[in-house]
C-alpha positions as a printed Julia matrix, in Angstrom:
183×3 Matrix{Float64}:
 -12.07   87.71  -5.96
  -9.08   85.43  -5.62
 -10.89   82.15  -4.97
 -14.44   80.93  -5.43
 -16.78   82.62  -2.92
 -17.33   79.46  -0.86
 -13.56   78.87  -0.73
 -12.96   82.41   0.55
 -15.6    81.97   3.24
 -14.08   78.63   4.27
 -10.61   80.16   4.47
 -11.92   83.04   6.59
 -13.81   80.6    8.77
 -10.7    78.42   9.15
  -8.69   81.4   10.4
 -11.54   82.32  12.76
 -11.62   78.76  14.11
  -7.84   78.71  14.62
  -8.11   82.05  16.43
 -10.44   80.53  19.05
  -7.38   78.75  20.5
  -6.36   79.92  23.97
  -3.41   82.29  24.16
  -1.67   84.36  26.82
  -4.03   87.19  25.82
  -7.32   85.22  25.71
  -8.94   82.08  27.09
 -10.17   79.23  24.9
 -13.13   80.64  22.95
 -14.42   77.07  22.52
 -14.8    76.2   26.18
 -18.29   74.71  25.76
 -20.53   73.23  23.09
 -22.58   76.44  23.27
 -19.4    78.42  22.46
 -18.86   76.19  19.43
 -22.47   76.6   18.3
 -22.18   80.38  18.68
 -18.95   80.36  16.67
 -20.59   78.3   13.93
 -23.72   80.48  13.79
 -22.12   83.18  11.67
 -20.67   80.81   9.08
 -23.73   79.18   7.42
 -22.99   75.62   8.56
 -25.51   73.03   7.44
 -26.02   69.42   8.42
 -25.55   67.82  11.82
 -24.51   70.11  14.65
 -22.25   69.4   17.64
 -24.13   67.91  20.56
 -21.71   67.02  23.33
 -18.23   67.38  24.79
 -16.93   64.61  22.51
 -17.88   66.7   19.44
 -16.25   69.74  21.04
 -13.02   67.82  21.76
 -12.91   66.61  18.15
 -13.3    70.17  16.83
 -10.51   71.36  19.12
  -8.23   68.65  17.7
  -9.11   69.78  14.16
  -8.39   73.38  15.2
  -4.91   72.35  16.35
  -4.23   70.49  13.09
  -5.43   73.44  11.0
  -3.24   75.89  12.95
  -0.16   74.08  11.69
  -0.97   75.21   8.13
   0.18   78.74   9.06
   3.64   77.49  10.06
   4.71   75.21   7.22
   6.16   75.26   3.76
   4.22   74.0    0.78
   5.27   70.33   0.85
   4.35   69.95   4.51
   1.08   71.8    3.83
   0.33   69.27   1.1
   0.97   66.43   3.55
  -1.32   68.04   6.14
  -4.1    68.68   3.63
  -3.88   65.15   2.25
  -4.01   63.72   5.78
  -7.1    65.81   6.6
  -8.8    64.61   3.42
  -7.82   60.99   3.98
  -8.8    60.98   7.67
 -12.13   62.57   6.82
 -12.78   60.14   3.98
 -13.47   63.08   1.71
 -16.27   62.55  -0.75
 -16.59   65.83  -2.67
 -20.03   66.51  -4.05
 -21.73   69.43  -5.75
 -24.6    70.93  -3.73
 -26.77   74.01  -3.82
 -28.08   76.07  -0.9
 -28.04   79.67   0.18
 -26.05   81.8    0.53
 -23.51   80.17  -1.8
 -25.48   78.72  -4.7
 -23.62   75.81  -6.3
 -20.54   74.78  -4.34
 -18.68   71.72  -3.11
 -19.23   69.89   0.15
 -16.33   67.64   1.07
 -18.38   65.11   3.06
 -21.93   64.03   3.69
 -24.05   66.44   5.76
 -24.5    63.79   8.45
 -20.74   63.38   9.0
 -19.56   64.55  12.44
 -18.98   68.29  12.57
 -15.24   67.94  13.22
 -14.88   65.78  10.1
 -16.85   68.26   8.01
 -14.76   71.14   9.32
 -11.47   69.36   8.66
 -12.42   68.28   5.15
 -13.96   71.62   4.16
 -10.86   73.47   5.35
  -8.63   70.99   3.5
 -10.68   71.43   0.31
 -10.21   75.2    0.53
  -6.5    74.77   1.19
  -6.23   72.76  -2.02
  -7.01   75.95  -3.92
  -4.52   77.93  -1.84
  -1.76   75.45  -2.63
  -2.71   75.02  -6.3
  -2.61   78.79  -6.85
   0.73   79.12  -5.04
  -0.96   81.36  -2.47
   0.29   79.86   0.79
   1.92   83.22   1.51
  -1.61   84.58   2.07
  -1.72   82.62   5.34
  -0.12   84.96   7.84
   0.36   85.65  11.5
  -1.04   88.91  12.83
   1.62   91.6   13.16
  -0.11   93.09  16.2
   2.01   93.33  19.31
   1.24   90.46  21.69
  -1.22   88.92  19.21
  -0.91   85.27  18.23
  -3.86   85.19  15.83
  -3.69   84.06  12.23
  -5.25   85.62   9.15
  -5.93   84.87   5.53
  -5.03   87.82   3.32
  -7.62   87.99   0.55
  -6.71   91.53  -0.49
  -5.7    92.05  -4.11
  -2.32   93.52  -3.23
  -1.63   91.1   -0.36
  -1.19   93.93   2.13
  -3.2    92.74   5.12
  -1.11   92.66   8.28
  -3.55   92.4   11.16
  -6.18   89.87  12.21
  -8.77   92.54  12.94
  -9.29   96.27  13.26
  -8.49   96.25  16.98
  -4.94   95.03  16.33
  -4.56   97.43  13.4
  -5.8   100.37  15.48
  -3.44   99.56  18.36
  -0.48   99.32  15.96
  -1.39  102.57  14.18
  -1.88  104.4   17.48
   1.49  103.14  18.75
   3.19  104.25  15.53
   1.55  107.66  15.81
   2.69  108.05  19.43
   6.23  107.04  18.41
   6.27  109.63  15.63
   4.98  112.28  18.02
   7.65  111.39  20.56
  10.38  111.64  17.89
   9.2   115.03  16.65
   8.77  116.56  20.11
  11.91  118.33  21.36
């Protein structure tokens, strides 16, 4: 484990949120509040839930701000993280609930979901920056893929956002090797 378990989950969730952004290969995965609720369902969110299009628009804005973290050097990342914390009026507090046990919430549970998402992601990014691990934030190496990933492997060898991209890349490499070896 590189980071505390709740930090790792938050980093993975942050990448998953960023990857809901529309791209030439996929539509916006957060087109509706129901899409957002479905996205959140697998990530153990507690507290108030999004209720309307205003909440959805706020989360999309947070998603755009978080995406920038994959494209910057450390000093700009620090500025972005500090802005997220400041804008969200971060109030870190120790809490306990399953499945994490004791961990830190960055805001009150009744804060708007977009604020909680922004602050929680910023709190996790603090650990990334403090451990000089910004290089673990990567872009997928899959052809035609614009997704991001957080490499939590021990040897920092992860290259693809998911197995589909990895399988496509490995199949393409295999076909290229076959083509080269065939007279």
